[in-house]
N, C-alpha and C positions, 0 to 999 in steps of 0.2 A: 396375121390379123387384118392387114389392109385389104380392101376389096380386091386388089389385083394379085395378092399373094396370101390368101387366107390359109394355106395349107400348113403353115408352121405352127404347130400346136404344142406348147410345152407340157401340157397335161398328158401327152401321148408318149413321147420318147424321142429317139434320135431322128434327125431331120431326113427321113426317108418317107416319101409320100404315103406308101402303104401303111407304115407304122403311124404316121400322123393322123390319118383318117380313122384308124382303129381307136383313137382316144375319144371319139365322139359316141361311144357305145350307148350311153344312156339316152342321148338325144335320138340316136338311130332307132332305139327300141320304141320311143314315143312316135317316131315317124312311121314305123312299121305298123303300130297299133292304129294310127290314123288311116293308113292304107286299108286296113281291115274293115273300117267302119264307114268311110265316106260313100255317099251315093255315087254310082257310076253311070255315065251316059250309055245309051244304046248304040251299038255299031250301026253305021260306019263312023259316027262321031268319035274322035279319039279321046282317050283319057289324058288330061293335061296336067303335067307336073311343072311347077315353076321353081327355079333355083335362083333366089334373090341374093346377089352379091357373089357370083360364081367364082370369081378369080380365075385361077388356072385349073379349077375343077376338083381338086383333091378333097376338100372338106365336104363336098356334096356327093362324091362318087359312091361310096359304100352305102350311104343312106338312100340314095335314089335307086341304086341297083337292088337293094333289099326291098324297097317299096314296090318296084316293078315286079319282083318275084312274088310278093304278097298279092298284088293286083292280078297277076296272071292266074293265081289260084282261084280267083273269083270270076274270071271271064274267059272267053275263048282264046286259043293261041294266036289267032289272026287279028284280034281286036287291037288296034294300034294304040300305042302309048307315045305321046309327044312330050318331050322334055325341053323346056325353054330355059336356057341359061342367061341370066340378065346381069349386067354390070355397066359401069360407066364407059363412055366411048374410048377412053385411053387404056382400058383393060387389055391384057395380052390374050386376045381371043385365038391367036394362032396356037399358042401353047395349050389353051383350053381344048381346042378341037383335036390337037395331037394327043392329049391325054385321053380324051374320049375314044379315040381310035386305037390307041396302043396299050392302054393300061388293061391288064388282065381282069381287073375288077369292074370294068366298065359295063354298064347295062347294054351298050351296043354289041358287046361280045357275048352276052348271056341271053339276049332276047331278040329274036329275028324280027319281031313286030314293034320294036322300040326305035324311035327316031329323035334326033337332036336338032335344036335350032338355037338362035341367040338374039338378044335384044341389047343394043348398046345405048342404054339410057339410064339415068339415075332413077332409083326406085322411090325417091321422094316426090314422085308424081305418078300418075297412072300410066303404066307402060304396056299393059295387056288389055284386051277387050273385057268389058264388064261381064260378070257371070261366066267366065271361060275357064277358070283354074280349079281343078279338083283338089290338088294337093300343093302346098307351098312349103319351101324349105329355105332357111337362111342361117348360116353358121359363120361366126367370127367376122361379121360385117357391119351390123348396124351400130357398133360402138364408135365408128368413124363418122364425125359430124358432116352434115351437108355443106356447111361453110364454117370458116374460122371467125368467130365474133371479133377477136382482137388478139394482138400478140400477148403471150403469157409473160415473157420477160425474165422472171426470176426462177423458172424451172422448165424443164422440157415436158413435164406432165402437169396439167392444170390442177389435178387433184392434190398436188403438193405445193401449189403456189400459196404464198402468204398474202396475196392480194384478194380480199374478199369480193371486190368489184369484178375482177376477172373471173373468179370462180362462179359468181352469180350469173354472169353473162353466158358462160359455157353451159351452166345448168339449164338456163332458159332455152338455149339452142337445142340441147339434148332433149328437153321436154317437147319442143316443137317438132323435132325430127321424128321422135317416136309416135307422136300423134299423127303426123302425116303418113308415116310408113303404115300404120295400122289402118287409117282411113282409106287409103288407096288400095290396100290389100282387101279390105272389106268390099270394095266395088268389084275387084277382079275375081274373087273366089266365087264359085258356084254355091247356091244354097246347100248347106250340109258339108261344105268343104272345110278343110283343116289347114292350118299353117303352123309349122314348128320352127321356133327361133332359138338359137344358141348364141349367146353374146356375153360380153363382160358384165359382171355384176359388181355389187358392193357388199362387203362383209356386214354382219349384223351391227357392228359398231361404226359403219360408214367407211371403213378402210378400203382404199382402191387396190391395195396389194402391190406386188412386184417391187418391193422396196430394195432388196439387194441388187436386183438388175438395174433399176433406175439410178442407184448410187454408183454402180460401176460405169454406167453410160455417162453420167455427169462428170465423173472424174476423168474418164477417157477423153471426153470432148474438151475439157480444160487443158489436158495434156496436148491435144492437137493445136489448141491456140498457142500454147507456150512454144511448140515446135514450129509454128508458122504454117501449119497445114491448112488451117482455117483462121479467119479473122475473128476478133472479139465481136464485131458487128454481126457477122454470120451466126456465131453462137447465140447471140441475143435474140435473133430471129427464129431460132430453131425451137419447135415445140411439136407435140403430138396431139392432133385434134381428136382425141378419143375420150370417151366418158363411160364409166361404169354406171349402172343404174341399180337402185334398191327396189325391193318388191313394190313399195308404194309408188315408185316412179312408173313401173310397168302398169300398175292398176289405174293411175290417175286419169288417162283419157276415157275410161269407161264409166267414170262417176257422173251423175249419181245413179243412173239407170242400170249400170252393169253392161251396157252395150254401146258400140260405136259402129256405124255403118253395118248394123246387124251382126257384128262380131262380138263375142264374149270370151273371157278367159276360161279355158277348160282346165288348164294346168299351169302352175307357176311355182318355181322352186329356185331359190338362190343358194348355192352351195360352194364349198371350197374344193376345187379340183385337185387331183393328185399331181404333185411335182415329180414326174417320173425321172427327170434328169437327176434330181437329188436322191431318189430312191435307188437308182442305179449306182450312184456314187457310194451309198451306204453299203452296197454289195461288193463293188469292185475296188473302192477306195482310189479310183483313178481321178484325181483332181483336175488333171489336164483335160481329160475327156469331158468332165463336167463343165468346165469353163468353155470349152470349144462348142459343146452342144447349145448352151444358152447363147453364146455369141453368134452362132449360125442362125438360131431362131431370130435374134435381133436383126441380123443382116437381111433376112428374107421378109421380115414382117414390118420393121419400122425405119430402117435406114433410109429408104426411099422418101419417106415423109420428112425426115431431117434434112436430106440432101436438097430439098426444094429451096432451102435458104442459101445455097451456094451461089456466089456471083458468077462463077465460071463452071459450067457443066463438065468441062474437060477434066476437072479434078475429082469427079465423082468416083471413079474406080479407086484412086488413091485414098480418098476419104473413107470409102467402104472398107478397104483392106486394113488401113491403120486403125480405124475404130473397132473393127472386129477383133483385131489382135489385142488392142487395149482392154476391151471388155473381157475377152477370154482370160487374159493374164490376171486381171483383178479378181474375177470370180474363182479362178483356180487357186489363188493364194489364200482364199478364205471361203471354202464351200459352205453355203447356207441354204436352207430350205426356203422356197419362195411361196408366198400365199397367192393363190390364183382364184379369185372369186368369179364364179360363172353363174349365169342365169339361164334357165330353160323355161320357155313359154310355149304353150299350145293354145292357139286361138281357133274358135269354131264359129262358122257362120250359120245363123239360124235357118233351118229349112223352111221351105214354103209351107204355108198353112194348108 
């Protein structure tokens, strides 16, 4: 879920990139439909696809390859498609480009006129030229806040903090971030362009989800304090700067006109994703594998954010290993289905009159 390691998707299955990306099937279908309908530039101007929050590439790979295939059916074989993968400067771009070059599902392997590029800047500002992007994609990225308003203190997830002041500060930051993300994409998209977003949602009752996982994480972290692996001060500073959003939160920037920077919401759905780790456990009754899958998801998706609180980076590997083992053991001891609220949003830019 972090911007630099978005490929670990618990609604997909075991932590293999190919299987992880397969879990995005409904969002990929939305992206393919967008590719069928967006206006295309005339050659030699390339068709531009932007991947916002690319990480190491896996959460966008199948979607972009699918879209390139759809676009190829609408234009000539030599009409260039330029894919720009964007993320923060500290992203692992080396792994990203290795994925693009080596993964069999990569659009670079399936289309001779497709090309890749990258931008190392935060998408909470304008990072591409105005009216230059035909299709935009963002998966498992915008739930991460642009900045941390304040320490949470009493929980690693602000959604379960008992401090109303803290929760309110994070909600304001999440609202600001979504507004900025939308506004700048509205400038970058071409008239008639589409942007598909998959991110963390909130259940109808406002629940953030992930309760068994967060409980296991909290207990494992306390055990690390008791064992002297981390200090109590380090644990106090650990939190995950992530926010789920309800349907009303996604719609808010567009009120009252229904538009922002000529963008409007074409599709919005908040749903509970399938917990395939638990469904696999129902089939094979392998509690150890169930715990290990969820723990591996945590290691690749959120341990890095927690490790930023460590006073000594040299302990990072030990911290990761011990925490992964602790989470795996706790989840294996009492396998339980996890609620995974997700949101799918399709934004469309009004065509020129």
